[in-house]
SERO-4910 file (N, C-alpha, C, O; in steps of 0.05 Angstrom, whole numbers):
BEGIN
 pado doro    nc1    nc2    nc3   cac1   cac2   cac3    cc1    cc2    cc3    oc1    oc2    oc3
  Met    A   -406    251     69   -381    245     56   -379    215     51   -384    199     69
  Arg    A   -371    207     27   -370    179     20   -342    167     26   -322    178     17
  Ile    A   -342    145     40   -317    131     46   -319    103     35   -339     90     38
  Glu    A   -297     94     21   -296     67     11   -291     48     34   -270     48     46
  Lys    A   -311     32     41   -308     14     64   -297    -13     55   -285    -27     71
  Asn    A   -300    -20     30   -291    -46     20   -270    -44     -1   -263    -21     -9
  Asn    A   -259    -66    -10   -241    -68    -32   -217    -49    -29   -212    -32    -46
  Lys    A   -202    -54     -8   -177    -38     -4   -155    -48    -23   -154    -71    -31
  Leu    A   -138    -29    -29   -114    -35    -45    -91    -38    -25    -82    -18    -13
  Ile    A    -81    -62    -22    -59    -68     -3    -33    -70    -19    -31    -85    -38
  Ile    A    -13    -54    -11     12    -54    -24     34    -64     -5     36    -55     17
  Ile    A     50    -83    -15     74    -92      0     98    -88    -18     99    -99    -40
  Ser    A    116    -71     -9    141    -65    -24    165    -72     -8    164    -72     17
  Ser    A    187    -77    -21    212    -81     -8    235    -81    -29    229    -84    -52
  Pro    A    259    -78    -20    281    -83    -39    283   -112    -46    273   -129    -31
  Ser    A    294   -118    -69    296   -145    -79    311   -162    -58    333   -155    -50
  Gly    A    299   -185    -50    311   -203    -31    302   -200     -3    309   -216     15
  Ala    A    286   -179      3    276   -174     30    252   -192     38    245   -193     61
  Gly    A    240   -205     17    220   -225     24    191   -217     18    173   -231     27
  Lys    A    186   -196      2    158   -188     -2    142   -208    -17    118   -212    -10
  Thr    A    153   -222    -36    138   -242    -52    130   -266    -34    107   -275    -36
  Thr    A    148   -275    -17    142   -297      1    120   -288     21    102   -303     27
  Leu    A    122   -264     31    103   -253     50     75   -251     37     55   -258     50
  Cys    A     74   -242     12     48   -240     -2     35   -267     -5     11   -270     -1
  Lys    A     51   -287    -13     40   -314    -16     29   -326     10      8   -339     10
  Leu    A     43   -321     32     34   -331     58      9   -316     67     -8   -327     79
  Leu    A      9   -290     61    -14   -273     70    -40   -282     58    -60   -283     71
  Ile    A    -40   -287     32    -65   -295     18    -75   -323     27    -98   -329     25
  Lys    A    -56   -338     38    -65   -364     50    -78   -360     77    -96   -375     84
  Lys    A    -69   -340     91    -80   -334    118   -106   -317    117   -123   -319    134
  Met    A   -108   -300     96   -131   -282     94   -146   -287     68   -138   -279     46
  Lys    A   -168   -301     71   -184   -310     47   -199   -287     34   -210   -291     12
  Asn    A   -200   -264     47   -214   -241     35   -195   -223     18   -202   -200     12
  Ile    A   -172   -234     11   -152   -219     -5   -145   -235    -30   -140   -259    -29
  Asn    A   -144   -221    -53   -134   -232    -78   -107   -220    -84   -102   -197    -80
  Leu    A    -89   -237    -94    -63   -227   -102    -64   -217   -131    -74   -231   -148
  Ser    A    -55   -193   -135    -53   -181   -162    -29   -193   -176     -6   -187   -168
  Ile    A    -34   -210   -196    -12   -222   -210     -3   -203   -232    -18   -195   -250
  Ser    A     23   -196   -231     34   -177   -250     43   -190   -276     46   -214   -278
  Tyr    A     46   -173   -296     58   -182   -322     87   -173   -322     94   -152   -311
  Thr    A    104   -190   -334    132   -182   -336    144   -193   -362    136   -213   -373
  Ser    A    165   -179   -370    180   -187   -394    205   -204   -387    218   -213   -405
  Arg    A    210   -206   -361    234   -221   -354    230   -251   -357    208   -261   -360
  Ala    A    253   -266   -358    252   -295   -361    241   -308   -336    245   -299   -314
  Lys    A    228   -330   -340    216   -345   -318    238   -360   -302    255   -373   -314
  Arg    A    237   -357   -275    257   -371   -259    248   -400   -253    225   -407   -259
  Leu    A    266   -415   -243    259   -443   -235    236   -443   -214    236   -426   -196
  Asn    A    218   -461   -217    195   -464   -199    173   -442   -202    153   -444   -189
  Glu    A    177   -422   -219    156   -402   -224    136   -413   -245    144   -428   -263
  Ile    A    111   -406   -241     90   -416   -258     76   -393   -272     68   -374   -259
  His    A     73   -394   -298     59   -374   -313     30   -372   -304     16   -393   -303
  Gly    A     21   -348   -297     -7   -344   -289    -11   -347   -259    -32   -341   -248
  Lys    A     10   -356   -245      9   -359   -216     28   -340   -202     21   -325   -184
  Asp    A     53   -340   -212     73   -321   -201     73   -295   -217     73   -273   -205
  Tyr    A     74   -297   -243     72   -275   -262     59   -285   -288     56   -309   -292
  Tyr    A     51   -265   -304     45   -271   -332     70   -263   -348     77   -240   -350
  Phe    A     84   -283   -359    109   -279   -373    103   -273   -403     94   -291   -417
  Ile    A    109   -249   -411    105   -242   -439    130   -227   -449    146   -218   -434
  Asn    A    132   -224   -476    155   -210   -487    150   -180   -486    128   -171   -481
  Lys    A    171   -164   -491    169   -135   -489    150   -123   -509    137   -103   -504
  Lys    A    149   -135   -533    131   -125   -554    102   -126   -545     87   -107   -548
  Lys    A     94   -149   -534     67   -153   -525     61   -135   -501     39   -124   -498
  Phe    A     81   -133   -483     78   -115   -460     72    -87   -468     53    -74   -458
  Asn    A     87    -76   -487     83    -49   -496     57    -44   -511     46    -23   -510
  Ile    A     47    -65   -524     21    -63   -537     -1    -60   -516    -19    -44   -518
  Leu    A      1    -76   -495    -18    -75   -473    -16    -48   -458    -37    -36   -451
  Lys    A      8    -38   -455     12    -12   -442     -2     11   -458    -14     28   -446
  Lys    A      1     10   -484    -12     31   -501    -42     30   -499    -56     50   -504
  Lys    A    -53      6   -493    -82      3   -490    -92     10   -462   -115      5   -456
  Asn    A    -74     21   -445    -80     28   -417    -90      3   -401   -109      5   -386
  Phe    A    -76    -19   -406    -83    -44   -393    -73    -44   -364    -85    -58   -347
  Phe    A    -52    -28   -358    -39    -29   -332    -46     -5   -314    -49     18   -324
  Ile    A    -48    -10   -288    -51     12   -269    -24     26   -266    -22     50   -265
  Glu    A     -3      9   -264     24     20   -261     43      1   -276     39    -23   -279
  Thr    A     65     13   -285     87     -2   -298    113      8   -287    116     31   -278
  Ala    A    133    -10   -288    160     -2   -279    181    -18   -295    175    -39   -306
  Ile    A    205     -6   -297    227    -20   -309    248    -25   -288    258     -7   -275
  Asn    A    255    -51   -284    275    -59   -265    295    -78   -279    287    -99   -289
  Phe    A    321    -70   -278    342    -87   -290    335    -94   -319    339   -117   -328
  Asn    A    325    -74   -334    318    -77   -362    295    -96   -367    291   -104   -390
  Asn    A    280   -102   -347    255   -118   -350    231   -101   -344    232    -83   -326
  Leu    A    209   -106   -358    184    -91   -354    166   -106   -335    163   -130   -336
  Tyr    A    152    -90   -318    133   -101   -300    108    -84   -300    109    -60   -303
  Gly    A     84    -96   -297     59    -81   -297     37    -95   -282     34   -119   -283
  Ser    A     20    -79   -268     -3    -90   -254    -28    -83   -270    -34    -59   -275
  Pro    A    -44   -102   -278    -68    -97   -295    -92    -87   -279    -96    -95   -256
  Phe    A   -108    -70   -291   -132    -60   -278   -152    -82   -272   -167    -81   -253
  Ile    A   -152   -103   -289   -171   -125   -287   -170   -138   -259   -191   -149   -250
  Asn    A   -147   -138   -246   -145   -150   -220   -162   -135   -199   -174   -148   -181
  Ile    A   -164   -109   -201   -181    -93   -183   -210    -99   -189   -226   -102   -171
  Thr    A   -217    -99   -215   -244   -103   -224   -254   -130   -214   -276   -132   -203
  Asn    A   -238   -151   -217   -246   -178   -209   -249   -180   -178   -267   -193   -168
  Ser    A   -231   -167   -164   -233   -167   -134   -258   -153   -124   -270   -162   -105
  Lys    A   -265   -131   -137   -290   -117   -129   -314   -135   -134   -333   -135   -117
  Lys    A   -314   -149   -156   -337   -167   -161   -339   -189   -140   -361   -198   -133
  Gln    A   -316   -198   -130   -315   -219   -109   -317   -208    -81   -316   -222    -62
  Asn    A   -319   -181    -79   -320   -167    -53   -295   -173    -37   -297   -179    -13
  Lys    A   -272   -172    -50   -247   -178    -36   -227   -154    -39   -230   -138    -57
  His    A   -208   -153    -22   -186   -134    -24   -166   -145    -44   -165   -169    -49
  Val    A   -149   -127    -55   -129   -136    -74   -101   -128    -64    -97   -106    -55
  Leu    A    -83   -147    -66    -56   -144    -56    -36   -141    -78    -35   -157    -97
  Phe    A    -20   -120    -77      1   -114    -97     29   -119    -86     36   -108    -66
  Asp    A     43   -136   -100     71   -142    -94     88   -125   -114     95   -135   -136
  Ile    A     93   -100   -107    106    -81   -125    127    -64   -111    129    -64    -87
  Asp    A    143    -50   -127    164    -33   -115    153     -5   -109    130      1   -115
  Trp    A    171     12    -99    162     39    -90    153     56   -113    136     74   -110
  Lys    A    164     51   -138    155     67   -161    127     60   -169    111     78   -175
  Gly    A    120     34   -168     93     26   -174     73     36   -153     51     43   -159
  Ala    A     82     35   -127     65     45   -105     58     74   -109     36     83   -104
  Arg    A     78     90   -117     73    119   -122     51    123   -143     34    140   -141
  Lys    A     52    107   -164     33    110   -186      5    102   -177    -15    115   -185
  Ile    A      3     82   -161    -24     74   -150    -34     96   -132    -58    102   -133
  Arg    A    -17    108   -115    -26    130    -98    -36    154   -113    -54    168   -104
  Arg    A    -25    158   -137    -34    181   -154    -62    176   -165    -76    195   -172
  Asn    A    -69    150   -168    -94    144   -181   -117    136   -162   -140    134   -171
  Tyr    A   -111    132   -137   -131    124   -117   -129    141    -92   -108    151    -86
  Lys    A   -151    144    -78   -152    159    -53   -135    145    -32   -133    121    -31
  Arg    A   -124    161    -14   -107    150      7   -122    131     26   -110    112     35
  Asn    A   -148    136     30   -163    119     48   -170     92     35   -181     74     48
  Glu    A   -164     89      9   -169     64     -5   -144     46     -4   -145     23    -12
  Ile    A   -122     57      6    -96     43      5    -85     37     33    -86     54     51
  Ile    A    -75     13     36    -60      5     61    -33     -5     51    -32    -26     38
  Asp    A    -11      9     58     15      2     47     36     -5     68     37      7     89
  Phe    A     53    -24     60     74    -34     78    101    -33     63    102    -39     39
  Phe    A    122    -26     77    149    -28     66    164    -48     84    165    -45    108
  Ile    A    176    -68     71    191    -89     85    221    -85     83    231    -82     61
  Leu    A    234    -85    105    263    -81    106    277   -107    115    265   -122    131
  Pro    A    301   -113    104    316   -136    114    328   -129    141    332   -105    147
  Pro    A    335   -149    158    346   -143    184    374   -130    182    380   -112    199
  Thr    A    390   -138    163    416   -126    158    423   -127    128    410   -142    113
  Lys    A    442   -111    120    451   -112     92    464   -139     85    461   -149     63
  Ser    A    479   -150    104    492   -176    100    472   -198     97    476   -217     81
  Glu    A    449   -196    112    428   -216    109    414   -214     82    407   -234     70
  Leu    A    411   -189     72    400   -185     46    417   -198     24    407   -211      6
  Lys    A    443   -195     27    462   -207      8    460   -237      9    461   -250    -12
  Arg    A    459   -248     33    457   -277     37    432   -288     23    433   -309     10
  Arg    A    409   -274     26    384   -283     14    385   -282    -16    375   -300    -29
  Leu    A    397   -262    -27    400   -260    -56    417   -283    -67    410   -294    -88
  Lys    A    438   -289    -53    455   -311    -62    441   -338    -60    443   -355    -77
  Lys    A    425   -341    -38    410   -366    -33    390   -371    -55    384   -394    -62
  Arg    A    379   -349    -66    359   -351    -87    369   -365   -112    355   -380   -126
  Gly    A    395   -361   -118    408   -376   -139    400   -369   -167    405   -385   -186
  Ser    A    387   -346   -171    377   -339   -198    395   -318   -211    390   -312   -235
  Glu    A    415   -307   -197    432   -287   -208    462   -294   -203    468   -308   -184
  Asn    A    479   -284   -221    508   -287   -216    518   -265   -198    502   -247   -190
  Asn    A    543   -265   -191    554   -246   -171    552   -217   -181    547   -199   -165
  Lys    A    556   -213   -207    553   -185   -218    524   -175   -215    520   -152   -207
  Glu    A    505   -193   -221    477   -185   -219    469   -181   -189    453   -163   -183
  Ile    A    480   -197   -171    474   -194   -143    485   -167   -133    471   -153   -118
  Ser    A    509   -159   -141    520   -133   -134    503   -110   -144    499    -90   -130
  Leu    A    493   -113   -168    476    -93   -180    450    -90   -164    440    -68   -158
  Arg    A    438   -113   -157    413   -114   -142    417   -102   -114    400    -87   -104
  Leu    A    440   -107   -102    446    -96    -75    448    -66    -76    437    -52    -59
  Ser    A    462    -55    -96    465    -26    -98    438    -13   -103    432      9    -92
  Tyr    A    421    -26   -119    394    -15   -124    377    -18    -98    361      0    -92
  Ala    A    381    -40    -83    365    -44    -59    370    -23    -38    352    -14    -25
  Phe    A    396    -14    -36    402      7    -16    389     33    -23    381     48     -6
  Glu    A    386     38    -49    371     62    -58    341     60    -52    329     79    -44
  Glu    A    331     36    -57    302     31    -52    295     35    -23    273     46    -17
  Met    A    313     28     -5    307     30     24    302     58     33    289     63     53
  Lys    A    312     78     18    308    106     25    279    115     23    272    136     33
  His    A    262     99     10    234    107      5    215     95     26    190     97     23
  Tyr    A    225     84     48    207     71     68    188     91     81    167     84     90
  Lys    A    197    117     82    180    137     95    154    143     80    136    156     90
  Glu    A    152    134     55    128    139     39    106    120     46     83    122     36
  Tyr    A    111    101     64     92     80     70     81     84     99     94     95    116
  Lys    A     56     74    103     44     77    129     57     58    149     62     66    172
  Tyr    A     62     33    141     73     13    159    101      5    148    104     -1    125
  Val    A    120      3    167    147     -6    160    155    -28    179    154    -25    203
  Leu    A    162    -52    167    168    -75    184    195    -86    176    203    -85    153
  Ile    A    210    -97    196    235   -110    190    230   -140    190    220   -152    209
  Asn    A    236   -153    167    231   -181    163    253   -199    172    270   -208    156
  Glu    A    254   -204    199    274   -222    210    265   -251    207    280   -268    198
  Lys    A    240   -256    215    229   -283    212    203   -281    197    184   -266    205
  Val    A    201   -295    174    179   -290    155    152   -296    168    133   -280    162
  His    A    149   -316    184    122   -323    195    114   -302    216     90   -296    219
  Lys    A    133   -291    231    127   -270    250    119   -245    235    100   -231    243
  Thr    A    133   -239    213    127   -214    197     99   -216    184     84   -197    185
  Val    A     92   -240    173     66   -242    160     44   -240    180     23   -229    174
  Asn    A     48   -249    205     28   -246    226     25   -217    234      3   -208    241
  Glu    A     47   -202    234     46   -173    240     30   -158    218     13   -141    224
  Ile    A     35   -166    193     20   -153    171    -10   -160    174    -27   -142    171
  Lys    A    -16   -185    179    -44   -194    182    -58   -178    205    -81   -170    201
  Leu    A    -44   -175    227    -55   -161    250    -61   -132    243    -83   -121    249
  Arg    A    -42   -118    230    -46    -90    223    -68    -87    202    -84    -68    203
  Leu    A    -69   -105    183    -90   -104    162   -118   -108    175   -136    -93    169
  Ser    A   -120   -128    192   -146   -134    205   -156   -110    220   -179   -103    220
  Tyr    A   -137    -97    235   -144    -73    251   -152    -50    233   -172    -37    237
  Ala    A   -135    -45    212   -140    -22    194   -167    -25    180   -182     -6    178
  Ile    A   -173    -49    170   -197    -53    155   -221    -51    173   -242    -39    166
  Asp    A   -219    -63    197   -242    -62    216   -246    -33    227   -269    -25    230
  Glu    A   -224    -19    232   -226      8    242   -241     27    223   -256     44    232
  Met    A   -237     23    197   -249     41    178   -280     37    177   -294     55    167
  Lys    A   -290     15    187   -318     10    187   -333     28    207   -358     31    205
  His    A   -319     40    225   -332     55    247   -332     85    242   -339    100    260
  Tyr    A   -325     94    218   -323    122    212   -350    137    217   -350    160    224
  Asn    A   -373    122    212   -399    135    214   -408    140    243   -430    150    248
  Glu    A   -391    131    262   -397    136    290   -387    164    299   -393    173    321
  Tyr    A   -373    178    281   -361    203    287   -376    226    274   -387    224    252
  Lys    A   -375    249    287   -388    273    276   -373    284    251   -386    291    232
  Tyr    A   -347    284    253   -331    294    230   -313    272    219   -300    257    234
  Val    A   -313    269    193   -296    249    180   -280    263    158   -291    276    140
  Leu    A   -254    261    160   -236    275    141   -219    254    126   -211    234    138
  Ile    A   -213    260    101   -195    243     85   -168    257     85   -165    279     74
  Asn    A   -148    244     96   -121    256     98   -104    251     73    -86    234     73
  Glu    A   -110    266     52    -95    264     27    -70    281     29    -48    273     20
  Lys    A    -73    305     40    -50    323     44    -51    333     73    -71    345     81
  Val    A    -30    327     88    -31    332    117    -36    361    124    -50    366    143
  Gln    A    -24    380    110    -29    408    116    -58    416    113    -69    431    129
  Asn    A    -70    406     91    -99    412     86   -116    400    109   -135    413    117
  Thr    A   -109    376    117   -125    363    138   -122    378    165   -142    382    179
  Val    A    -97    386    171    -93    402    196   -109    428    195   -121    436    215
  Ser    A   -110    441    171   -125    466    168   -155    461    172   -168    477    185
  Gln    A   -165    439    162   -193    432    165   -200    427    195   -220    436    205
  Ile    A   -182    413    209   -186    408    238   -186    434    253   -203    438    271
  Gln    A   -168    452    246   -166    478    260   -192    495    256   -201    507    274
  Lys    A   -202    494    231   -227    509    225   -251    497    241   -268    512    251
  Ile    A   -252    471    244   -273    458    260   -271    466    289   -291    472    302
  Ile    A   -246    466    300   -242    474    328   -249    503    332   -262    510    352
  Glu    A   -241    520    313   -247    549    315   -277    553    315   -288    570    329
  Tyr    A   -291    539    298   -320    541    296   -333    534    322   -351    548    331
  His    A   -324    513    335   -336    504    360   -329    523    383   -345    528    401
  Gln    A   -305    535    382   -297    555    402   -315    579    400   -323    591    420
  Gln    A   -320    588    375   -338    611    371   -366    605    380   -380    622    392
  Thr    A   -375    581    375   -402    572    383   -404    573    414   -425    581    424
  Ile    A   -383    563    427   -384    562    457   -384    591    468   -398    597    487
  Met    A   -368    609    455   -367    637    464   -394    650    460   -403    665    477
  Gln    A   -407    644    437   -433    656    432   -454    646    452   -471    661    461
  Lys    A   -452    621    459   -471    609    479   -467    622    506   -486    627    520
  Asn    A   -441    626    514   -435    638    539   -445    667    541   -456    675    561
  Thr    A   -441    681    519   -451    709    517   -481    710    519   -493    726    533
  Leu    A   -494    691    505   -524    690    505   -534    683    533   -554    695    542
  Asn    A   -521    665    547   -529    657    574   -526    680    593   -543    684    611
  Lys    A   -505    696    590   -501    720    607   -524    740    603   -534    751    622
  Lys    A   -531    744    578   -552    763    571   -579    753    582   -595    769    592
  Leu    A   -583    728    579   -608    716    589   -611    719    619   -632    726    630
  Lys    A   -588    715    633   -588    718    662   -595    747    670   -609    753    689
  Gln    A   -583    766    655   -587    794    660   -617    802    656   -629    816    672
  Ile    A   -628    791    634   -656    796    628   -674    785    650   -694    797    659
  Ile    A   -668    760    658   -684    747    679   -683    761    706   -702    763    720
  Asn    A   -659    771    712   -654    783    738   -662    813    740   -661    824    762
  Thr    A   -669    825    718   -677    854    719   -706    856    723   -717    879    724
***
């Protein structure tokens, strides 16, 4: 059975204002074997954002042309703005023998899971410590008015309901502590996958019920084998002793 040992797709999602973009930027500074997948967006550039570093800022017409050409792995619409992750980021990371990190929402994460095997993906969902702290962070950002902040908050509460779709869920109280937790889990998960060939049976857990069924069949097979061996040993003893 073939297992992808390299080039993992790392996903970090969170509601707006919970800190996923800051965490992603800190993570790639700490882990040199990871490339950040820079997304394309039709939204306006915020203060201090740099084209080609934070996002590729393009208009909706150009975005839709690229979408029709299957340029993106996943696309999403948030607050009437278009977002998309290009395939080229994965291609380039594979050439560099690096993992690729996606700063995307739960809708984008679902689309990536549909296109790649579960063992190729390591995903995190980041939660704010409280709703009031999330509101404070959105206000501190200073890029939206009160009406837009209220809209983002209502959407954020809906986004939080999807945390169960992720393998790892972390509460981002202190950003440096959280990024170290992500780094620790990533290092363990990536290293752990290298040891699969030490085991007799290796299964890919794409659907939990199918995996459980496979495990049960393996156990039943070995139970039957043990019973057959016991029966054979009894017969051998009878033959020897007669």
